[in-house]
C-alpha atoms as one frame of an Amber mdcrd trajectory, in Angstrom:
protein
-115.881 -20.169-145.011-118.102 -20.544-148.073-116.245 -21.146-151.333-117.783
 -18.111-153.052-116.713 -15.838-150.199-113.222 -17.344-150.240-112.971 -16.699
-153.981-114.142 -13.093-153.579-111.702 -12.273-150.799-108.788 -13.989-152.551
-109.273 -12.425-155.983-111.429  -9.306-155.695-114.263 -10.848-157.732-117.815
  -9.865-156.873-120.078 -12.432-155.230-122.126 -12.740-158.442-118.991 -13.327
-160.513-117.683 -15.877-158.021-120.940 -17.851-158.005-121.024 -17.891-161.805
-117.438 -19.142-162.063-117.971 -21.828-159.432-121.220 -22.947-161.069-119.396
 -23.464-164.367-116.821 -25.706-162.696-114.031 -23.144-162.723-112.818 -23.818
-159.177-111.397 -26.956-157.588-110.903 -27.744-153.920-108.245 -30.307-153.052
-108.201 -31.465-156.673-111.982 -31.879-157.010-114.159 -29.502-159.054-116.809
 -27.871-156.902-119.942 -26.340-158.427-121.662 -25.301-155.203-120.852 -21.786
-153.937-121.782 -22.987-150.458-118.945 -25.544-150.344-117.068 -25.120-147.079
-113.313 -24.492-147.240-110.675 -24.013-144.566-107.161 -22.571-144.474-105.799
 -26.065-145.142-107.740 -26.527-148.404-106.000 -26.153-151.758-108.283 -23.948
-153.832-107.374 -23.538-157.527-108.957 -21.006-159.896-107.931 -20.490-163.518
-105.005 -22.856-162.986-103.658 -20.829-160.070-103.625 -21.783-156.398-105.392
 -19.240-154.183-104.255 -18.407-150.694-106.658 -17.881-147.828-107.504 -14.203
-147.225-104.979 -12.401-145.085-101.400 -11.147-145.353 -99.163 -12.947-147.840
 -95.571 -13.888-146.993 -93.451 -15.587-149.655 -89.903 -16.949-149.851 -88.380
 -17.080-153.340 -85.019 -18.478-154.380 -84.204 -15.755-156.911 -82.469 -17.033
-160.054 -79.866 -15.232-162.125 -80.845 -12.649-164.720 -84.138 -11.719-163.101
 -85.016  -8.247-161.879 -86.955  -6.992-158.880 -89.124  -4.692-160.947 -91.830
  -5.143-163.552 -90.448  -2.318-165.722 -87.730  -4.090-167.707 -88.039  -5.305
-171.286 -84.783  -7.264-171.330 -85.020  -9.473-168.244 -87.694 -11.505-166.518
 -89.263  -9.969-163.421 -89.388 -11.991-160.222 -92.995 -10.863-159.896 -93.791
 -12.968-162.950 -92.553 -16.025-161.071 -95.035 -15.464-158.226 -98.142 -16.490
-160.155-100.931 -15.933-157.636-104.057 -13.795-157.426-103.856 -10.975-154.885
-106.111  -8.099-153.949-103.289  -5.847-152.793 -99.896  -5.141-154.406 -96.987
  -7.344-153.436 -93.855  -5.712-152.007 -90.280  -6.963-152.240 -88.691  -6.661
-148.813 -85.135  -5.911-149.857 -84.411  -6.089-153.576 -81.548  -7.965-155.208
 -79.575  -7.033-158.323 -80.138  -8.854-161.594 -76.975 -10.930-161.136 -77.549
 -11.673-157.431 -79.285 -14.894-156.437 -80.891 -16.266-153.305 -83.390 -15.352
-150.637 -86.061 -12.860-151.631 -88.974 -12.093-149.309 -92.218 -10.882-150.873
 -95.322  -9.719-149.000 -98.357  -7.471-149.053 -97.794  -6.555-145.392 -96.220
  -3.091-145.512 -95.348  -2.945-141.819 -93.609  -6.333-141.922 -91.683  -5.282
-145.023 -90.621  -2.044-143.324 -89.131  -3.986-140.409 -86.819  -5.662-142.910
 -85.868  -2.697-145.061 -85.651   0.180-142.567 -82.011   0.925-141.637 -83.217
   1.818-138.131 -84.328  -1.785-137.593 -80.831  -3.069-138.478 -82.201  -6.337
-139.876 -79.196  -8.435-140.854 -78.789  -9.832-144.368 -76.201 -12.562-144.885
 -74.554 -13.066-148.271 -72.226 -15.736-149.615 -69.658 -13.886-151.722 -67.186
 -15.228-154.268 -64.326 -12.829-154.944 -61.937 -12.254-157.817 -58.899 -11.809
-155.555 -57.873 -12.990-152.071 -58.875 -10.611-149.289 -56.467  -8.229-147.635
 -55.434  -9.376-144.145 -57.314  -6.662-142.230 -60.570  -6.990-144.198 -62.660
  -8.270-141.267 -61.542  -5.393-139.032 -62.260  -2.825-141.724 -65.742  -4.215
-142.340 -66.438  -4.238-138.598 -65.528  -0.553-138.349 -67.546   0.433-141.434
 -66.461   1.049-145.001 -66.504   4.433-146.689 -68.122   3.963-150.086 -67.456
   6.156-153.075 -70.079   8.891-153.327 -71.267   8.490-149.706 -70.841  10.908
-146.805 -71.013   8.305-144.038 -69.374   4.930-143.621 -71.469   1.796-143.747
 -72.789   0.298-140.540 -70.502  -2.308-138.961 -70.625  -5.580-140.908 -69.558
  -9.110-139.996 -67.137 -10.855-142.340 -66.470 -14.608-142.073 -63.699 -16.008
-144.275 -64.476 -19.460-145.687 -61.568 -19.615-148.133 -59.238 -17.105-149.810
 -61.928 -16.377-152.425 -65.182 -17.109-150.549 -66.678 -15.282-147.565 -69.920
 -14.762-145.686 -70.881 -11.116-145.160 -73.690  -9.890-142.919 -74.820  -6.291
-143.374 -77.599  -4.333-141.667 -78.607  -1.846-144.330 -79.277  -1.813-148.048
 -77.378   0.874-149.928 -77.339   0.680-153.720 -75.037  -2.207-154.807 -73.680
  -2.104-151.267 -71.893  -5.446-151.064 -70.150  -4.965-154.411 -69.125  -1.426
-153.479 -67.769  -2.531-150.092 -65.405  -5.008-151.689 -64.519  -2.522-154.418
 -63.378  -0.193-151.637 -60.862  -2.914-150.743 -59.715  -3.105-154.378 -61.513
  -6.398-154.943 -64.366  -7.518-157.163 -67.441  -9.649-156.477 -67.747 -12.561
-158.918 -70.831 -14.229-157.453 -73.300 -12.980-154.842 -75.940 -15.114-153.135
 -78.185 -14.067-150.230 -78.697 -16.867-147.706 -80.484 -15.212-144.801 -82.618
 -12.193-143.862 -82.996 -11.593-140.140 -83.496 -15.099-138.768 -85.175 -16.401
-141.919 -82.876 -18.781-143.801 -83.348 -19.739-147.441 -85.003 -23.146-147.730
 -82.365 -25.486-149.184 -85.054 -27.524-150.949 -86.047 -24.578-153.149 -84.384
 -24.668-156.547 -83.621 -21.345-158.281 -86.932 -19.892-159.423 -88.999 -21.872
-156.900 -90.990 -20.317-154.055 -93.224 -21.179-151.129 -95.274 -19.426-148.473
 -93.529 -18.703-145.181 -94.653 -20.605-142.128 -96.215 -18.699-139.244 -93.041
 -19.338-137.250 -90.870 -17.829-140.000 -93.087 -14.760-140.257 -92.755 -14.209
-136.499 -88.947 -14.194-136.774 -89.123 -10.655-138.177 -89.981  -8.468-135.174
C-alpha cells in the first residue's frame, strides 16, 4: 500500500493533507523519514506520525494492563482515563469490552470491532472473566458451593449466574464469573459478609493478561488471541 493511502486510512486525513505531511517529513517508516507519498508499506512496517505509531487499516484489538486509580470513561475530572493511555490515531471510536472499576487492575480489552466486543460483554455469550481477589476476612466454608449455585445480590431480582471459586489461601481466591453486573465481584463477597481488598482481572474468555505488561502498558492482540473470542 502507498504511504499516503496508509496515512489516510489510519487517521482520516484527506489524500492532499497526507501528501503534504509526508512531503514535509512528518512521517517515518521503520525509523526512517519518508518524503515520498508513493513509498510502499506493509502490515509489518512501523509507521509513525506526529510521534504516534499508526496501525494498519482494519479492526483494532488492544490488551491493556489497567493500573490503579484509572477510570474506563473519558468523563472524569479527578482520575486519569484509560483511553488517555491508548495514544493512537483511529478513525472509529474505541470500545472497552468489559469495564473495570477505578480501584480494579488487570486485563482490559479495547477494540473498535463492535461485534467482537459484544461477544465479550453480552450475558447470553457467557464469556468467563477470571479475577484474583484479596479478601479482608477468611471465607466461609461453603463459599464455593454458594457461588456455584448463584448469589442473590442486594437490589437484584435474580441470582447471579453460577461462578467458579478457587481458594488459593484463606484470604486469596480466583473467581470466574460469566456476566458483568455493577460492582458484581465486590457485591458477591459482600453477600457473604466479606470485603474485597484488592481485585485484579487476569483473564477474559481464553485471553490471558500478558505477564510482561507492566501496569499502564498495552499491546495489540495477536490474530490468534483475537480468534479466541468466538
